[in-house]
TIMARSE-262888 format. One record per residue (C-alpha): residue number from 1; x, y, z. Coordinates in pm, 1 decimal, always signed. Layout:
BEGIN
{roke->NUM | c1->X | c2->Y | c3->Z}
...
//
This chain:
BEGIN
{roke->1 | c1->+193.6 | c2->+5598.8 | c3->-3746.5}
{roke->2 | c1->-118.8 | c2->+5694.1 | c3->-3901.2}
{roke->3 | c1->+30.8 | c2->+5786.2 | c3->-4246.1}
{roke->4 | c1->+172.8 | c2->+5389.5 | c3->-4232.7}
{roke->5 | c1->-155.6 | c2->+5273.6 | c3->-4195.5}
{roke->6 | c1->-262.0 | c2->+5478.7 | c3->-4450.2}
{roke->7 | c1->-13.2 | c2->+5412.1 | c3->-4695.1}
{roke->8 | c1->-44.4 | c2->+5008.0 | c3->-4627.3}
{roke->9 | c1->-389.9 | c2->+5094.3 | c3->-4772.2}
{roke->10 | c1->-288.7 | c2->+5192.9 | c3->-5061.4}
{roke->11 | c1->-66.9 | c2->+4868.3 | c3->-5134.5}
{roke->12 | c1->-170.5 | c2->+4609.2 | c3->-5368.2}
{roke->13 | c1->-124.3 | c2->+4273.1 | c3->-5444.0}
{roke->14 | c1->-81.3 | c2->+4219.3 | c3->-5858.9}
{roke->15 | c1->+84.5 | c2->+3970.1 | c3->-6003.8}
{roke->16 | c1->+213.4 | c2->+3810.6 | c3->-5674.5}
{roke->17 | c1->+358.1 | c2->+4182.7 | c3->-5582.6}
{roke->18 | c1->+311.7 | c2->+4383.4 | c3->-5370.9}
{roke->19 | c1->+281.7 | c2->+4734.5 | c3->-5559.5}
{roke->20 | c1->+176.2 | c2->+5069.7 | c3->-5530.7}
{roke->21 | c1->-34.7 | c2->+5294.4 | c3->-5825.2}
{roke->22 | c1->+125.0 | c2->+5597.2 | c3->-5989.4}
{roke->23 | c1->-171.6 | c2->+5820.9 | c3->-5866.0}
{roke->24 | c1->-148.8 | c2->+5734.3 | c3->-5511.8}
{roke->25 | c1->+228.7 | c2->+5776.7 | c3->-5496.4}
{roke->26 | c1->+193.7 | c2->+6094.7 | c3->-5671.2}
{roke->27 | c1->-68.7 | c2->+6238.3 | c3->-5424.3}
{roke->28 | c1->+191.3 | c2->+6099.0 | c3->-5140.7}
{roke->29 | c1->+465.5 | c2->+6286.6 | c3->-5311.1}
{roke->30 | c1->+207.7 | c2->+6601.4 | c3->-5365.3}
{roke->31 | c1->+302.2 | c2->+6592.6 | c3->-5748.0}
{roke->32 | c1->+70.9 | c2->+6526.5 | c3->-6006.0}
{roke->33 | c1->+63.0 | c2->+6170.7 | c3->-6193.1}
{roke->34 | c1->+181.5 | c2->+6335.6 | c3->-6497.3}
{roke->35 | c1->+499.8 | c2->+6487.4 | c3->-6382.7}
{roke->36 | c1->+586.6 | c2->+6168.6 | c3->-6146.0}
{roke->37 | c1->+528.7 | c2->+5972.3 | c3->-6482.1}
{roke->38 | c1->+754.4 | c2->+6179.5 | c3->-6687.3}
{roke->39 | c1->+1002.9 | c2->+6151.0 | c3->-6480.6}
{roke->40 | c1->+979.6 | c2->+5799.7 | c3->-6426.8}
{roke->41 | c1->+982.5 | c2->+5803.9 | c3->-6846.3}
{roke->42 | c1->+1332.4 | c2->+6054.5 | c3->-6868.0}
{roke->43 | c1->+1513.5 | c2->+5799.0 | c3->-6611.1}
{roke->44 | c1->+1352.0 | c2->+5453.0 | c3->-6770.6}
{roke->45 | c1->+1689.1 | c2->+5279.4 | c3->-6725.1}
{roke->46 | c1->+1611.0 | c2->+5291.0 | c3->-6332.3}
{roke->47 | c1->+1291.9 | c2->+5096.3 | c3->-6373.9}
{roke->48 | c1->+1335.8 | c2->+4726.6 | c3->-6478.7}
{roke->49 | c1->+1010.2 | c2->+4533.3 | c3->-6532.9}
{roke->50 | c1->+1063.6 | c2->+4416.4 | c3->-6198.2}
{roke->51 | c1->+1041.5 | c2->+4753.4 | c3->-5998.3}
{roke->52 | c1->+738.1 | c2->+4891.6 | c3->-6237.5}
{roke->53 | c1->+495.5 | c2->+4813.0 | c3->-6525.9}
{roke->54 | c1->+196.4 | c2->+4910.0 | c3->-6669.4}
{roke->55 | c1->-144.8 | c2->+4736.3 | c3->-6568.8}
{roke->56 | c1->-367.5 | c2->+4549.1 | c3->-6827.1}
{roke->57 | c1->-697.9 | c2->+4608.6 | c3->-6884.0}
{roke->58 | c1->-819.6 | c2->+4341.2 | c3->-6702.7}
{roke->59 | c1->-589.1 | c2->+4430.9 | c3->-6384.1}
{roke->60 | c1->-687.1 | c2->+4787.8 | c3->-6403.2}
{roke->61 | c1->-1095.5 | c2->+4656.4 | c3->-6347.0}
{roke->62 | c1->-1007.3 | c2->+4417.7 | c3->-6085.3}
{roke->63 | c1->-828.8 | c2->+4707.9 | c3->-5918.9}
{roke->64 | c1->-1093.5 | c2->+4954.1 | c3->-5960.7}
{roke->65 | c1->-1350.5 | c2->+4707.0 | c3->-5822.7}
{roke->66 | c1->-1176.6 | c2->+4659.2 | c3->-5538.3}
{roke->67 | c1->-1065.4 | c2->+5029.7 | c3->-5455.3}
{roke->68 | c1->-1441.2 | c2->+5117.2 | c3->-5535.4}
{roke->69 | c1->-1600.1 | c2->+4898.1 | c3->-5321.9}
{roke->70 | c1->-1412.1 | c2->+4991.1 | c3->-5046.7}
{roke->71 | c1->-1478.3 | c2->+5348.5 | c3->-5107.6}
{roke->72 | c1->-1857.3 | c2->+5280.6 | c3->-5129.9}
{roke->73 | c1->-1936.1 | c2->+5398.8 | c3->-4796.8}
{roke->74 | c1->-1755.9 | c2->+5748.4 | c3->-4853.1}
{roke->75 | c1->-1970.3 | c2->+5847.3 | c3->-5146.8}
{roke->76 | c1->-2281.4 | c2->+5669.1 | c3->-5323.5}
{roke->77 | c1->-2292.3 | c2->+5614.3 | c3->-5671.2}
{roke->78 | c1->-2607.8 | c2->+5620.7 | c3->-5938.8}
{roke->79 | c1->-2609.7 | c2->+5268.4 | c3->-6073.0}
{roke->80 | c1->-2736.0 | c2->+5492.1 | c3->-6405.1}
{roke->81 | c1->-2478.7 | c2->+5685.8 | c3->-6483.6}
{roke->82 | c1->-2176.7 | c2->+5549.1 | c3->-6649.4}
{roke->83 | c1->-1901.6 | c2->+5801.1 | c3->-6621.2}
{roke->84 | c1->-1781.6 | c2->+5981.2 | c3->-6293.3}
{roke->85 | c1->-1733.0 | c2->+6339.3 | c3->-6350.6}
{roke->86 | c1->-1438.1 | c2->+6333.4 | c3->-6095.4}
{roke->87 | c1->-1083.2 | c2->+6357.4 | c3->-6208.3}
{roke->88 | c1->-897.2 | c2->+6015.6 | c3->-6239.2}
{roke->89 | c1->-1201.7 | c2->+5824.2 | c3->-6275.8}
{roke->90 | c1->-1231.1 | c2->+5818.8 | c3->-6653.2}
{roke->91 | c1->-853.5 | c2->+5743.1 | c3->-6754.3}
{roke->92 | c1->-685.4 | c2->+5781.3 | c3->-7128.6}
{roke->93 | c1->-382.1 | c2->+5558.8 | c3->-7012.7}
{roke->94 | c1->-324.1 | c2->+5245.8 | c3->-6783.8}
{roke->95 | c1->-159.1 | c2->+5339.8 | c3->-6439.7}
{roke->96 | c1->+203.5 | c2->+5215.3 | c3->-6365.7}
{roke->97 | c1->+256.3 | c2->+5033.4 | c3->-6063.0}
{roke->98 | c1->+560.8 | c2->+5041.7 | c3->-5868.6}
{roke->99 | c1->+701.6 | c2->+4710.9 | c3->-5649.5}
{roke->100 | c1->+895.5 | c2->+4840.5 | c3->-5338.4}
{roke->101 | c1->+1247.7 | c2->+4847.7 | c3->-5523.5}
{roke->102 | c1->+1049.0 | c2->+5072.2 | c3->-5758.5}
{roke->103 | c1->+950.6 | c2->+5323.5 | c3->-5491.7}
{roke->104 | c1->+1274.6 | c2->+5306.1 | c3->-5378.6}
{roke->105 | c1->+1431.1 | c2->+5389.1 | c3->-5673.5}
{roke->106 | c1->+1162.6 | c2->+5660.8 | c3->-5735.4}
{roke->107 | c1->+1320.0 | c2->+5822.3 | c3->-5403.7}
{roke->108 | c1->+1658.3 | c2->+5957.9 | c3->-5667.9}
{roke->109 | c1->+1435.7 | c2->+6083.8 | c3->-5904.0}
{roke->110 | c1->+1189.5 | c2->+6286.0 | c3->-5716.3}
{roke->111 | c1->+1407.9 | c2->+6496.2 | c3->-5485.5}
{roke->112 | c1->+1206.0 | c2->+6725.3 | c3->-5281.0}
{roke->113 | c1->+1135.1 | c2->+6701.1 | c3->-4880.0}
{roke->114 | c1->+829.5 | c2->+6601.2 | c3->-4902.1}
{roke->115 | c1->+935.7 | c2->+6320.9 | c3->-5130.2}
{roke->116 | c1->+1206.6 | c2->+6217.9 | c3->-4898.5}
{roke->117 | c1->+946.5 | c2->+6190.0 | c3->-4603.1}
{roke->118 | c1->+703.1 | c2->+6013.7 | c3->-4772.4}
{roke->119 | c1->+955.3 | c2->+5776.7 | c3->-4905.6}
{roke->120 | c1->+1075.8 | c2->+5700.6 | c3->-4569.3}
{roke->121 | c1->+702.7 | c2->+5624.6 | c3->-4454.6}
{roke->122 | c1->+657.0 | c2->+5365.1 | c3->-4718.0}
{roke->123 | c1->+967.0 | c2->+5168.0 | c3->-4722.1}
{roke->124 | c1->+835.3 | c2->+5154.8 | c3->-4301.5}
{roke->125 | c1->+474.4 | c2->+5025.6 | c3->-4453.5}
{roke->126 | c1->+641.9 | c2->+4769.0 | c3->-4693.2}
{roke->127 | c1->+845.5 | c2->+4652.4 | c3->-4352.8}
{roke->128 | c1->+532.0 | c2->+4658.0 | c3->-4131.2}
{roke->129 | c1->+353.0 | c2->+4452.1 | c3->-4407.8}
{roke->130 | c1->+652.5 | c2->+4224.3 | c3->-4432.2}
{roke->131 | c1->+678.2 | c2->+4149.0 | c3->-4043.3}
{roke->132 | c1->+285.2 | c2->+4059.6 | c3->-4034.6}
{roke->133 | c1->+343.5 | c2->+3806.1 | c3->-4289.7}
{roke->134 | c1->+646.7 | c2->+3705.9 | c3->-4110.9}
{roke->135 | c1->+432.9 | c2->+3663.1 | c3->-3813.9}
{roke->136 | c1->+160.1 | c2->+3524.5 | c3->-3971.7}
{roke->137 | c1->+348.7 | c2->+3273.1 | c3->-4144.5}
{roke->138 | c1->+514.8 | c2->+3223.5 | c3->-3776.9}
{roke->139 | c1->+198.4 | c2->+3137.9 | c3->-3660.6}
{roke->140 | c1->+95.5 | c2->+2888.4 | c3->-3895.3}
{roke->141 | c1->+360.5 | c2->+2664.4 | c3->-3849.2}
{roke->142 | c1->+293.2 | c2->+2688.1 | c3->-3501.6}
{roke->143 | c1->-62.0 | c2->+2552.2 | c3->-3516.6}
{roke->144 | c1->+86.4 | c2->+2305.5 | c3->-3766.3}
{roke->145 | c1->+319.1 | c2->+2177.9 | c3->-3492.0}
{roke->146 | c1->+0.2 | c2->+2170.8 | c3->-3254.2}
{roke->147 | c1->-207.6 | c2->+2005.2 | c3->-3506.5}
{roke->148 | c1->+36.8 | c2->+1760.9 | c3->-3560.5}
{roke->149 | c1->+87.7 | c2->+1686.9 | c3->-3161.8}
{roke->150 | c1->-284.1 | c2->+1687.0 | c3->-3146.2}
{roke->151 | c1->-313.1 | c2->+1392.6 | c3->-3397.5}
{roke->152 | c1->-38.8 | c2->+1224.0 | c3->-3198.3}
{roke->153 | c1->-241.1 | c2->+1265.5 | c3->-2852.8}
{roke->154 | c1->-553.8 | c2->+1153.1 | c3->-3064.1}
{roke->155 | c1->-408.2 | c2->+839.6 | c3->-3139.3}
{roke->156 | c1->-295.6 | c2->+784.6 | c3->-2752.2}
{roke->157 | c1->-596.5 | c2->+839.7 | c3->-2641.8}
{roke->158 | c1->-753.8 | c2->+594.0 | c3->-2866.2}
{roke->159 | c1->-545.8 | c2->+320.6 | c3->-2748.6}
{roke->160 | c1->-626.3 | c2->+419.0 | c3->-2383.8}
{roke->161 | c1->-992.2 | c2->+396.1 | c3->-2446.4}
{roke->162 | c1->-951.1 | c2->+74.4 | c3->-2609.6}
{roke->163 | c1->-756.3 | c2->-29.5 | c3->-2305.3}
{roke->164 | c1->-1045.1 | c2->+79.6 | c3->-2073.8}
{roke->165 | c1->-1322.4 | c2->-92.5 | c3->-2246.9}
{roke->166 | c1->-1120.3 | c2->-421.1 | c3->-2271.0}
{roke->167 | c1->-1068.0 | c2->-366.8 | c3->-1907.2}
{roke->168 | c1->-1432.5 | c2->-319.7 | c3->-1893.5}
{roke->169 | c1->-1522.9 | c2->-597.9 | c3->-2083.6}
{roke->170 | c1->-1303.9 | c2->-848.6 | c3->-1861.1}
{roke->171 | c1->-1504.1 | c2->-721.1 | c3->-1566.6}
{roke->172 | c1->-1834.0 | c2->-741.0 | c3->-1668.1}
{roke->173 | c1->-1736.1 | c2->-1113.1 | c3->-1775.2}
{roke->174 | c1->-1596.5 | c2->-1178.3 | c3->-1440.9}
{roke->175 | c1->-1913.9 | c2->-1035.9 | c3->-1241.6}
{roke->176 | c1->-2067.5 | c2->-1231.8 | c3->-1493.7}
{roke->177 | c1->-1884.1 | c2->-1542.9 | c3->-1354.9}
{roke->178 | c1->-1959.9 | c2->-1465.7 | c3->-988.0}
{roke->179 | c1->-2286.2 | c2->-1418.5 | c3->-997.0}
{roke->180 | c1->-2404.9 | c2->-1717.8 | c3->-1229.6}
{roke->181 | c1->-2619.6 | c2->-2017.4 | c3->-1067.4}
{roke->182 | c1->-2434.1 | c2->-2230.3 | c3->-858.2}
{roke->183 | c1->-2495.5 | c2->-2581.3 | c3->-958.1}
{roke->184 | c1->-2348.3 | c2->-2906.4 | c3->-726.1}
{roke->185 | c1->-2355.3 | c2->-2974.0 | c3->-329.1}
{roke->186 | c1->-2426.9 | c2->-2705.4 | c3->-120.2}
{roke->187 | c1->-2295.5 | c2->-2725.3 | c3->+226.6}
//
């Protein structure tokens, strides 16, 4: 289960799709990113745009900012340094990302035992995310129903409060009537 949590941290939402970066998939499959992309290019017919696409510069910068801010605790960077010396920080080509269907298609072209194990784990991670989203949507619907019921109850309670105020006003008027000074003959 720890591997699934690790994989879930590598799933990002871009263009309304949950995707994984080519470098993260390569690390999971224990191959170089270049090898993964070459295998994909050799089998490009299997990867239509809804299975795999290349990030734009803006998307990459936003994603890189998210990744670096999440990794800030693990390493510190000087603000003066403009280039990182670590591998993979200064890229020539924008990365490719793979949707859930694209990751499933990768299992057909990268056929090592490690890749098969990781594909199964990745599919489980995507399923876990879907389940969490479905539960969240279900909870939202339940909260909406409760809110509607409370709204109805508020209206009913307001009617009860109004009726109680009317009764109290009538009793106050009755008390004033009973406590008034009597006029006329007294026996």
